[in-house]
C-alpha positions in Angstrom: 0.0 0.0 0.0 2.9 2.4 0.9 4.5 1.7 -2.4 1.3 2.6 -4.3 1.0 5.8 -2.3 4.6 6.8 -3.1 4.0 6.2 -6.8 0.8 8.3 -6.8 2.5 11.1 -4.9 5.5 11.0 -7.3 3.2 11.2 -10.3 1.3 14.2 -8.8 4.6 15.9 -8.0 5.8 15.4 -11.6 2.6 16.8 -13.0 2.8 19.8 -10.7 6.4 20.5 -11.7 5.4 20.1 -15.4 2.6 22.6 -15.0 4.8 25.1 -13.1 7.5 24.9 -15.8 4.9 25.2 -18.5 3.6 28.4 -16.8 7.2 29.7 -16.6 7.7 29.2 -20.3 4.5 31.1 -21.1 5.9 34.2 -19.5 9.1 34.3 -21.6 9.2 37.2 -23.9 10.8 36.6 -27.4 12.9 39.7 -28.3 12.5 41.0 -31.8 16.2 40.7 -32.4 16.0 36.9 -32.0 15.0 36.6 -35.7 18.1 38.6 -36.7 20.6 37.0 -34.4 19.6 33.4 -34.7 22.6 31.4 -36.1 22.8 30.5 -39.7 26.4 29.0 -39.7 26.2 25.3 -39.8 27.9 23.2 -37.1 29.6 21.1 -39.7 32.6 23.0 -40.9 32.7 20.9 -44.0 29.1 21.3 -44.9 28.2 21.1 -48.6 27.4 24.3 -50.5 23.8 23.1 -50.9 23.3 22.8 -47.2 25.0 26.2 -46.6 22.7 27.9 -49.2 19.6 26.3 -47.7 20.5 27.4 -44.2 21.1 31.0 -45.4 17.8 30.9 -47.2 16.0 29.8 -44.0 17.6 32.5 -42.0 16.6 35.1 -44.7 12.9 34.2 -44.2 13.0 33.5 -40.5 10.5 35.8 -38.7 9.1 37.1 -42.0 7.5 33.9 -43.4 6.5 30.4 -42.4 7.2 27.4 -44.7 4.2 25.2 -45.2 5.0 21.5 -44.8 3.4 18.0 -45.1 4.5 14.5 -44.2 3.6 11.6 -46.4 3.0 8.0 -45.5 6.3 6.2 -45.2 4.6 2.8 -45.3 2.8 3.4 -48.6 3.6 1.0 -51.4 4.6 3.6 -54.1 4.8 0.8 -56.7 1.0 0.8 -57.0 -0.5 2.2 -60.2 -2.1 5.1 -58.4 1.3 6.7 -57.7 2.4 6.7 -61.4 2.3 9.8 -63.6 -0.2 7.8 -65.7 -1.9 5.1 -63.7 -3.0 3.4 -66.9 0.6 3.1 -68.3 2.6 0.3 -66.5 5.8 2.0 -67.8 4.9 5.4 -66.4 7.3 6.6 -63.7 6.3 7.1 -60.0 5.8 10.6 -58.7 5.7 11.8 -55.1 3.1 14.3 -56.2 0.6 11.5 -56.3 1.1 10.8 -52.6 -2.3 10.7 -50.9 -1.4 13.5 -48.4 -0.2 15.8 -51.1 -3.3 15.2 -53.2 -5.6 15.8 -50.2 -3.9 19.1 -49.4 -3.9 20.2 -53.0 -7.6 19.4 -53.4 -8.4 21.9 -50.7 -5.8 24.6 -51.2 -4.8 24.4 -54.9 -1.2 24.4 -53.7 1.6 22.0 -52.6 3.6 22.6 -49.4 7.1 24.1 -49.6 8.5 21.4 -47.2 8.1 17.7 -47.7 8.3 15.4 -44.7 9.7 11.9 -45.2 10.7 9.0 -43.0 13.4 6.3 -43.5 12.0 3.9 -40.9 12.9 0.3 -41.8 15.9 1.0 -44.0 18.1 -0.3 -41.0 16.5 -3.7 -41.4 16.4 -3.9 -45.2 12.9 -2.7 -45.8 12.0 -1.2 -49.2 12.0 2.6 -49.0 11.1 5.2 -51.5 12.4 8.2 -49.6 15.5 9.0 -51.6 13.8 9.1 -54.9 10.9 11.2 -53.4 13.3 13.6 -51.9 15.3 14.0 -55.1 12.1 14.7 -57.1 10.9 17.2 -54.5 14.2 19.0 -54.5 14.3 19.1 -58.3 10.9 20.6 -58.2 12.1 23.5 -56.0 11.0 22.2 -52.6 12.8 21.6 -49.3 13.1 18.1 -47.7 13.0 17.1 -44.0 13.6 13.5 -43.0 13.0 11.8 -39.7 13.9 8.2 -38.6 11.7 5.9 -36.6 14.6 3.8 -35.7 13.6 0.1 -35.2 16.2 -1.2 -32.9 17.4 -4.8 -32.6 17.5 -6.0 -29.0 19.3 -9.2 -30.2 16.7 -11.4 -28.4 15.0 -12.8 -31.5 12.0 -10.6 -31.1 10.8 -8.2 -33.8 12.5 -4.8 -34.0 10.6 -1.8 -32.7 10.9 1.9 -32.0 8.3 2.2 -29.3 9.6 1.8 -25.8 6.7 -0.5 -24.8 7.5 -2.9 -27.6 11.2 -3.5 -27.0 13.4 -4.3 -23.9 16.3 -2.5 -25.5 18.2 -0.5 -22.8 20.2 2.3 -24.4 22.2 3.2 -21.3 23.3 -0.4 -20.9 24.2 -0.7 -24.6 26.4 2.4 -24.4 28.4 1.0 -21.6 29.9 -1.8 -23.6 31.4 -0.5 -26.9 32.4 -4.1 -27.8 29.0 -5.5 -27.1 26.6 -6.8 -29.7 23.9 -4.2 -28.8 26.3 -1.2 -29.3 27.7 -2.8 -32.5 24.1 -3.2 -33.7 23.5 0.5 -33.3 26.6 1.3 -35.4 25.5 -1.1 -38.1 22.1 0.6 -38.2 23.6 4.0 -38.5 25.9 2.7 -41.3 22.9 1.3 -43.1 20.9 4.5 -43.1 24.0 6.5 -43.9 24.6 4.4 -47.0 21.0 4.9 -48.0 21.2 8.7 -47.6 24.5 8.8 -49.6 22.5 9.2 -52.8 21.0 12.5 -51.7 24.5 13.7 -50.7 25.9 12.8 -54.1 23.0 14.5 -55.8 23.4 17.7 -53.9 20.1 17.5 -52.0 20.2 19.3 -48.7 18.2 17.7 -45.9 16.7 19.0 -42.7 17.7 15.8 -40.8 15.7 15.2 -37.6 16.8 12.0 -35.9 16.0 10.8 -32.3 12.9 12.9 -32.3 10.6 13.6 -29.3 13.2 12.0 -27.0 12.2 13.5 -23.7 8.7 12.0 -24.0 10.1 8.5 -23.4 7.7 6.8 -25.8 10.7 6.0 -28.1 13.5 3.8 -26.9 16.1 6.5 -27.6 14.5 8.6 -24.9 13.6 5.9 -22.4 17.2 5.8 -21.0 17.3 9.4 -19.9 18.9 12.6 -21.1 22.5 11.6 -20.7 22.2 8.4 -22.8 20.2 10.3 -25.4 22.9 13.0 -25.7 25.6 10.4 -26.0 23.7 8.6 -28.8 23.2 11.9 -30.5 27.0 12.6 -30.5 27.7 9.1 -31.8 25.2 9.5 -34.6 26.5 12.9 -35.6 30.2 11.8 -35.5 29.4 8.6 -37.5 27.3 10.3 -40.2 29.4 13.4 -40.5 33.0 12.4 -39.9 32.9 8.8 -41.0 30.3 8.8 -43.8 30.9 12.4 -44.9 27.2 13.3 -45.1 27.8 17.0 -45.4 24.4 17.8 -46.9 22.6 17.4 -43.6 21.3 20.2 -41.5 20.9 18.8 -38.0 17.5 19.5 -36.3 17.4 18.8 -32.5 13.9 17.6 -31.4 14.4 16.6 -27.7 11.5 18.7 -26.7 13.0 19.7 -23.3 15.6 22.3 -22.5 17.3 19.8 -20.1 17.8 17.5 -23.0 19.4 20.1 -25.3 22.5 18.8 -27.0 24.2 22.2 -27.2 24.6 25.0 -29.8 27.7 23.2 -31.2 25.7 20.0 -31.8 22.7 21.1 -33.8 21.7 23.7 -36.4 17.9 24.2 -35.7 15.5 23.4 -32.9 12.4 21.5 -33.8 9.3 20.9 -31.8 6.3 18.6 -32.3 3.5 20.3 -30.2 0.6 17.9 -30.6 -2.4 18.9 -28.6 -3.6 16.2 -26.1 -5.9 13.8 -27.8 -5.8 16.1 -30.9 -8.4 18.2 -29.1 -9.8 21.3 -30.8 -10.9 22.6 -27.4 -7.2 22.5 -26.2 -6.0 23.9 -29.5 -8.3 26.9 -29.1 -6.6 27.8 -25.8 -3.3 28.5 -27.6 -3.8 28.5 -31.3 -0.4 30.1 -31.9 1.3 27.3 -29.8 3.4 30.2 -28.4 4.2 28.4 -25.1 6.0 25.6 -26.9 7.9 28.1 -29.1 9.1 29.8 -25.9 10.1 26.4 -24.4 12.4 25.9 -27.4 13.8 29.4 -27.0 14.5 28.4 -23.3 16.8 25.6 -24.7 18.7 28.1 -26.8 18.3 31.7 -27.8 20.7 31.2 -30.7 18.8 28.8 -33.0 16.0 29.1 -35.4 12.8 27.3 -34.2 10.6 25.1 -36.5 7.4 23.2 -35.9 8.7 19.9 -37.1 5.5 18.0 -36.7 2.0 19.0 -35.8 -1.7 17.9 -35.7 -3.4 21.4 -35.8 -1.6 24.0 -37.9 -1.1 27.1 -35.7 -2.9 30.4 -36.4 -0.3 32.1 -38.5 -1.4 35.7 -37.8 -1.7 35.1 -34.1 1.7 33.5 -33.9 3.3 36.6 -35.6 1.3 38.9 -33.3 2.7 37.1 -30.2 6.2 37.1 -31.8 6.5 33.3 -31.8 7.1 33.1 -35.5 7.6 29.4 -36.3 9.9 28.8 -39.2 7.7 26.0 -40.5 4.8 23.8 -39.8 4.8 20.2 -41.1 1.5 18.3 -40.6 1.8 14.6 -39.9 0.6 12.0 -42.4 -2.2 9.5 -42.9 -5.4 10.2 -40.9 -4.3 13.7 -40.0 -5.1 14.8 -43.6 -6.4 11.7 -45.4 -9.8 9.9 -45.2 -9.5 6.2 -44.5 -11.6 3.6 -46.3 -11.9 -0.2 -46.1 -11.5 -2.7 -48.9 -13.8 -5.8 -49.3 -11.5 -7.7 -46.9 -11.9 -5.1 -44.2 -8.4 -3.7 -44.6 -8.1 0.1 -44.1 -6.2 2.3 -46.5 -5.7 6.0 -47.0 -7.4 7.9 -49.8 -6.5 11.3 -51.4 -9.6 12.9 -49.8 -9.0 15.5 -47.1 -10.1 14.3 -43.7 -10.3 17.5 -41.6 -9.4 15.5 -38.6 -7.8 18.7 -37.2 -8.0 21.8 -39.3 -11.2 22.2 -41.4 -10.9 22.6 -45.1 -11.7 26.3 -44.8 -9.0 26.7 -42.2 -6.4 24.9 -44.3 -7.1 27.0 -47.3 -6.9 30.2 -45.3 -3.5 29.1 -44.0 -2.1 28.3 -47.4 -3.5 31.5 -48.8 -1.9 33.6 -46.0 0.7 36.0 -47.4 3.1 35.0 -44.6 3.0 31.3 -45.7 5.3 30.0 -48.4 4.2 27.1 -50.7 6.0 25.1 -53.3 5.0 27.6 -56.0 6.6 30.4 -54.0 9.8 28.4 -53.7 10.0 28.1 -57.5 
């Protein structure tokens, strides 16, 4: 009974501390000069020209405009006819513009986003992935690419790989203790696998807003379950391996730890990203802070020297209100699948996404208003 009481009191204390800290962040004032002084020099001294140019462009619009963004379904089989330029022609090439999420957004707004969100989950275990060709096509069309990695780790216990903490017994802190152990070596092998995959984009001169180990402080992913110190060590290993060993100099590193105490340092990242999903994707909670200004200020508390982007979202923030409150997010990038697409079922009862807009969060009217806002840049503006 005593143990249960202690656990309950601990949870209450944690919640109270969280609420107090959240309140503290709300009172932070973002100085106007932040948008001028935020760093544009990349942490990688050997960064490719394409990455340098993109970073300079982002700095030039920071505080003046917001880049529209949309993730697409990383698990979609883009070999299907619906994703060809001509669905009736078996020899017609695939195109990322036929992705259901992009079609859904375009059907409402008449525009494509400036920023395309992609995921390389599964590459580390040999799964088929279309990300590199999609990124290349988007880049050649004038757009910007951001890539995350739902890293399915191998616990070497014969069980399926997983990225959710509850689905794997992988202990990052323990794995990092033994650099000669199979778990640590498995991490390096995974990093090498995705680095080899991303090499194509480096060779083609495609700059990437690279957002690994995302949402770490939440603990729902294994790379955050071991605490801040283990996370920071893994971040450093990842950066060193990809940058100094694999020479991926086209990457712009986006920190997405979501807590100032987890910040990797100004010398270890280029941009701060935040994924401010509202609890239960609730419109009622969204309406309490439509600019998501408190989360912007929390990022600012981690570092005053970095540009701040909304790297994932459910509701798109109120652009005008965000500018009025001087929490001028560099981007938004709505998550994929049900967040923008209507689901249907086939005759066998299997669910699949469609290119019809779902309005799960923002209504069609709200989405069109956002894309039409003069402060929001779309793909057409990038051209």
